[in-house]
C-alpha positions, 0 to 999 in steps of 0.5 A: 747820874744827876739827870737824864739830860743837862740843858745849859741855858734857860732862855727860850731854846733851853726852855723848849728843849726842857719841855720836850724832855720832861713831857716825855718823862726825862729828868732835866737839870736846867743850868743857867748863870743868872738867877730865877728872875731871868728865866726866858733869857733875852727872848723875854725882852723881844718884840715877839715877832714870828715869821709865818707863811700863808697864815690866816692873818695874812689872808685876812689882809689880802696877802698872798703868800706861799712856801715857794715865795718864802723859800725864794726870799729865804734863799735870796737873803741867805746867799749860801755860798759854803754849800759843801762845808759850813753851809751844808747843814744850814741849808737843810735847816733853812728849808726845814724851817720855812716848811715849818713856818708854812706848815705846822708852826702856827698850830703848834704855837696855838697849842701852847696858847700863843696867838697874834695881833691881827696886823702883820708887819712888813720887816726887811723889805729888801734890796729891791731885787726879786731874787735878792734879800728881803720879804716880798710880802709882810710876814712879821706876826707879833705875838700877843704878849710880845716876847714875854708872852712867847716865853711864858708857857715854857716858863710855866711848864718848867716850873710845873716840871720842877714841882713834879720832880722832873726838872731841877733848876741850877741858877747861878751855875756858870758852865766852864767845861763840857765833860766828854768821856770816850768821845761822848758828852756826859756832863758839865763842870763849872763855877757856882756864882755868889747869890745875886738878887738883881732884877731881870736884865740887870748885870749880876756879879761874877763872884765865885762861891764854889765849884760844881759838876753834873753828870747825865746821859746827854747835854743840850747847849742853848746858851745864846749868842754874843751881843753883849760881848763887844770884844767877840763882836769885834774879833769876828767882825767881817772885812766885808763890813768894813771896820767895827764902830768904836762905840756901839749900843747893846741890844741884849743883857750882859749875860749874852756873853758868848762864853759857851761858843769857845767852851764848846770849841775847846771840847772839839765841837765844830763852830762855823760861820762866825763872821756872819752877824746881825747888828742894827743901824737904827739903835738909840740910847735907852733913856731908862737903861736896864743893862750896861750900854742899853740900846733900843732899836727903832722899827721904822716905817719907810718915810724918814729920810736917812742921812749919813754923819756928813749929811748925805742921803743914803743910797738904795737899798739903804732905806728905813726898814729895807736892808739891815746889812747893806746899810751897815756895810755902806756906813762902815765901808764908805771911806769918809764915814769910817771915823763916824759911828752914827747916822741920822733919821730926819722926819716930821711929827706926823711920821713919828706919830704913825711910823715909829715903833720900838723893839722890845717887850717893855717898849710895847706895854699894850701888846705885852699886857695883851690889852686889845682895847689899848692897842686899838685906842693908842695905835689905830684911833689915837692921836699923838705918838705912842707913850713909849715913843713920846718918852724918847722924844721928851727924854732921849739923848739922841732926839732933837726937835725944832720948828725950822731946819736951821734950828734943827741942824744946830741941835744936831751938830751939838750932839757931835764932837764938832759940827758936821752938818750943813743946813743948806746941803740938807735943805737941797736934798729934802726939797728935791725929795719933797718935789717928788710928791706932786704926783702919785708916781715918782722917780725917787725910790723911797717915795715909790716905796712909801706909795707901794707900802700904802697899797697894803692895808696893814701899812696904810691903817697903822704903819705908814704916814700919808705922804707929805712934804718934810718941810711942810710946817703943818706936818712939823715940828721937825725931828732928828734922831742920832742913830747908833749901831746896836749889837744883837745877833751872831748868825753862826755857831755850833754846826748841828744836824737836823736832830740838833746833834752837835758836830765835831771837827770831823763833821760827825755827831758828838755822841750825847751832845746837842745845841739849839738857839743862837749858839747853834746859829738858830740851827745847823750853824747858820740857818739865815746865811748872811741875812735874816728876814726877821721874825726868825730868831724867836722862831729859830729858838723854838724850832731848834730847841724842839728838835734838840729836846725830841732827839735827846729824849729818843737817845735817853729813852 
């Protein structure tokens, strides 16, 4: 045999699985269709947010969290409704993951040299119901080094294992088939791709240079999701979310193509929950793209006003940073919006300076470089927008700026095929909102949310602008941002048991076959159910990759 275990995919889940295997003396063949520059996969490009429960960082900020509260939030968000079938293992994975996040996760990460910025973010604030979707408290812990820093130790382990003779890299090897013998996974076959020295994230060629076959006692599939394959996104787009947009921006590199899902199904593996997806509604075109259709997600604070393509303020709970899929559903199922693929943020200079963050390691160079002085200087003490945000204000195709609302709306209308917005209609809605700021209480739910957020010291110091009137000239100029749907994640995939063993069509484990990361719905074929609480994608790769590596090591011992 060529190795004890073949790992298909050199992203975060694959690297974690490989580390668990090589640290136990197993020989690993790490197979990936990209070149060596892309070790770490899409996790490298992420913001590095991780979901933790009752952490020291939370406690220092006065946040009272617990397993019970987090598990209640997870269940309210997941809304598991296929308990006897497609969610049967996902529900068990979900509880195990929340226990991990409330237990050994932070210590385990610290053992790999991963630490966190001192503030904790409040992502997915939810649908405004105690038993519904969303985080009741801030839980989004950003790693020093962002996603790049989370990936780094596992890349280092893999390279050291290669030097030690325990791991062999098979770059530019594209798997086309899982090889099963007598019902057991025994290897992979595929295409050797022509050499390509493209930089990390840049689309590479798919020219065939030959064929290959590798054999082993076990195979771990960690090939990622579907975000760059818009055809698959549209194929499985659920009816409950209306019609998919005609145009979307892409939040992941081109190699996130979903190929291994259908290849796994062709080998008799059970795929579940493919209609569950996670795509953002705050996408913007990258002014400096790396991959095709490269989009960046705005991580908004709660103060921007959100309007649909026809100039109507979005209803609850479609507020910035609150409920991703409810917002997507509203924009795609409202009858007169279905023909429009965009919406708008409208805000002030004060808001953009305090509240706008951009997802991605390259959009947060201070945190990625672990430059604590720069974080303090630029994010807490500095004036003006952070440099990456300012670059979009200066160069972004979706940003317009003006001193008056009439001029702003004129520029907004210039970004669509025909004028859709009326300045007087927007003005009436903005003025109504601005009148709500005369008192420290209000009937407007968004204003309530802003004031609620500022009761949390992390938001008050670094994330949420002091409440002010949008039409106050002193807060200007006015800014509008044209928002696109940004493709990102599948929430379903290969169904696995708690050892990350892939299940067959009969619901029984396929001998020697494991799956982890996004291709397995981050565990069990859909650990998130219908909604994610954020910080759970990297964590799901870590947790399921660890489980797969440990289980495969036991099998091959």
